[in-house]
C-alpha positions in Angstrom: 88.8 90.2 151.3 91.4 90.8 153.5 88.8 90.9 157.1 87.5 87.9 155.8 90.7 86.0 155.5 91.3 87.1 159.2 88.4 85.9 160.5 88.7 82.3 159.5 92.2 82.4 160.6 90.9 83.1 164.3 87.5 80.6 163.4 90.1 78.2 162.9 92.4 78.3 165.1 90.2 78.3 167.9 88.2 75.7 166.9 91.1 73.3 166.0 92.5 74.2 169.4 88.8 73.2 171.1 88.0 70.4 168.5 91.6 67.8 169.8 91.5 69.1 173.4 90.6 66.3 176.1 91.3 64.7 179.3 91.3 62.4 181.5 88.5 62.9 184.4 88.3 59.7 187.0 86.1 60.4 189.7 87.9 59.4 193.3 84.6 60.0 195.5 82.1 61.7 195.9 80.3 60.4 198.8 78.1 62.1 202.0 77.6 60.6 205.4 74.3 62.2 207.3 74.1 62.5 211.3 72.4 61.1 213.3 71.8 58.4 212.5 74.6 57.8 210.3 73.3 57.7 206.8 76.1 56.8 204.2 74.8 58.8 200.8 76.0 58.5 197.0 76.1 61.9 195.0 76.0 61.6 191.5 78.2 62.7 189.4 78.7 64.9 185.7 82.0 65.3 184.5 83.1 66.6 180.6 86.1 66.0 178.9 86.4 68.1 176.2 87.6 71.0 175.3 88.5 71.3 178.9 87.7 69.2 182.3 84.5 70.1 184.3 83.4 67.9 187.0 79.9 68.6 189.2 78.8 67.0 192.0 75.1 66.9 192.2 74.8 66.7 195.8 71.1 67.3 195.9 70.7 64.5 193.9 72.2 62.8 196.7 71.4 59.0 197.3 69.3 57.9 199.8 68.8 61.6 200.8 70.3 64.6 199.5 72.7 66.9 201.5 71.2 68.5 203.6 70.6 68.5 207.5 68.1 70.8 209.7 64.6 71.2 209.7 62.4 69.1 207.6 65.1 66.0 208.3 66.1 63.8 211.3 70.2 64.9 211.1 71.2 67.8 212.5 75.3 67.4 210.7 76.5 65.9 207.6 79.7 66.0 205.0 80.1 65.9 201.1 83.7 64.4 200.2 85.0 64.6 196.5 87.6 63.6 194.7 88.8 63.3 191.2 92.0 63.2 188.9 92.8 65.0 185.6 95.3 64.0 183.4 95.9 64.8 179.7 94.6 61.8 176.9 95.6 64.5 174.1 98.9 66.4 173.2 96.9 69.2 172.7 95.1 69.4 175.7 98.0 72.0 177.0 98.1 73.0 181.2 95.9 74.3 183.0 96.1 77.2 185.1 93.1 77.4 187.1 88.8 77.2 187.3 85.7 78.7 188.3 84.7 77.1 191.8 81.1 77.1 191.9 79.4 76.4 194.9 75.0 76.4 195.6 73.1 75.7 198.4 71.2 76.9 201.5 71.4 78.2 204.8 69.0 79.4 207.5 68.7 80.2 211.3 71.3 77.9 213.6 73.1 76.6 210.7 76.3 76.2 208.9 78.5 75.1 205.9 81.9 75.3 205.9 84.3 74.1 202.7 88.3 72.9 202.0 89.3 72.4 198.7 93.2 71.2 198.1 94.6 71.1 194.6 98.0 69.1 194.5 99.9 68.3 191.4 100.4 64.4 190.6 104.0 64.6 189.4 106.0 65.9 192.6 103.1 66.3 195.1 103.2 69.9 194.9 99.8 71.6 197.0 98.9 73.8 193.9 96.1 75.0 195.6 95.1 75.2 199.2 92.0 77.3 200.5 88.9 77.0 202.9 85.7 79.3 203.1 82.3 79.5 205.6 78.7 80.0 204.4 76.7 81.2 207.7 73.5 81.5 208.8 71.8 84.4 210.9 72.7 82.6 213.7 76.5 82.3 213.7 76.2 86.1 212.2 75.6 85.7 208.7 72.7 85.5 206.1 69.6 83.7 205.5 69.0 82.3 202.6 69.6 80.6 199.3 73.4 81.5 197.7 75.1 80.7 194.2 79.2 81.9 194.5 81.6 81.7 191.6 85.0 81.4 192.9 87.8 82.0 190.2 90.9 80.0 191.5 94.0 80.5 189.6 96.9 77.7 190.8 100.5 78.7 191.4 102.1 77.0 188.3 99.8 75.7 185.6 99.9 71.7 185.5 98.2 68.9 182.9 97.9 66.4 186.0 96.3 67.0 189.4 94.4 65.5 192.0 91.5 67.4 193.9 90.3 67.2 197.0 87.4 68.8 198.2 85.7 69.0 201.4 82.1 69.7 202.9 81.0 69.9 206.5 76.9 70.7 207.4 75.7 71.5 211.2 73.0 73.3 212.9 72.4 73.6 216.6 69.9 70.6 217.3 68.3 73.7 220.0 67.4 75.1 217.3 65.3 72.6 215.1 64.1 75.2 212.4 67.2 75.6 211.0 68.6 74.6 207.8 71.6 73.5 205.5 71.9 72.2 202.6 74.3 71.5 199.7 72.8 72.0 196.4 75.9 71.9 194.2 79.8 72.3 193.6 81.2 72.1 190.8 84.2 73.2 188.9 85.3 74.6 185.4 88.7 74.5 184.9 90.4 77.2 182.9 93.4 76.3 180.0 97.1 78.2 179.9 95.8 80.8 176.5 97.4 77.9 174.1 94.2 79.4 171.8 95.6 83.2 171.6 99.3 81.8 170.4 97.7 79.5 167.9 95.6 82.5 166.6 98.3 85.2 167.1 100.7 82.7 164.6 98.3 82.3 162.2 98.0 86.1 161.6 101.8 86.4 161.6 101.4 84.6 158.4 98.8 86.2 156.9 100.0 89.3 157.4 103.8 88.2 156.2 101.7 86.6 152.7 100.3 90.1 153.0 103.6 91.9 152.3 104.8 88.9 150.0 101.7 89.5 147.7 102.2 93.7 147.4 
């Protein structure tokens, strides 16, 4: 009986925390430019606002062209820029501590993709995260092929009001027309403070106190 009561409290605490947490997520930019000739592309997005923010940029589905340069395209370089803001839509939203940064793409030959990402707290413009990285094909000392990486990111301080900026640059050597650089997907899955564990702990403390009183 006691085990069933503890299980019920655990489930109720987790469900209650997730059921009411919601966020305002506004996509400010999701576009790119491929060259030459200069071609502006629009990148569709998928946004989840509850229980945690999740933003996915579908770069492979960009129109009129995917974020792809090199072999099979007239383009030798390109960019993708994404920006979005997050703010709480409910009092139970809590604070954000970080996110899982997902990047999927392909590099082959003399091809390179570089990225830069920054998270700014809206209330005081404090920079909570700022980093960059590179994916290179064999022509630039890297490894050819598709990649799908997950980068765990921890903010320098918890926040619930942030704007995220990210920029990607794709490049292939024009002298190596069979090289390819493509950005397939960019995603961020946000992580909360352990508020659900706090709620669970409080529930279990109350349950154990009730049990002691009954004794």
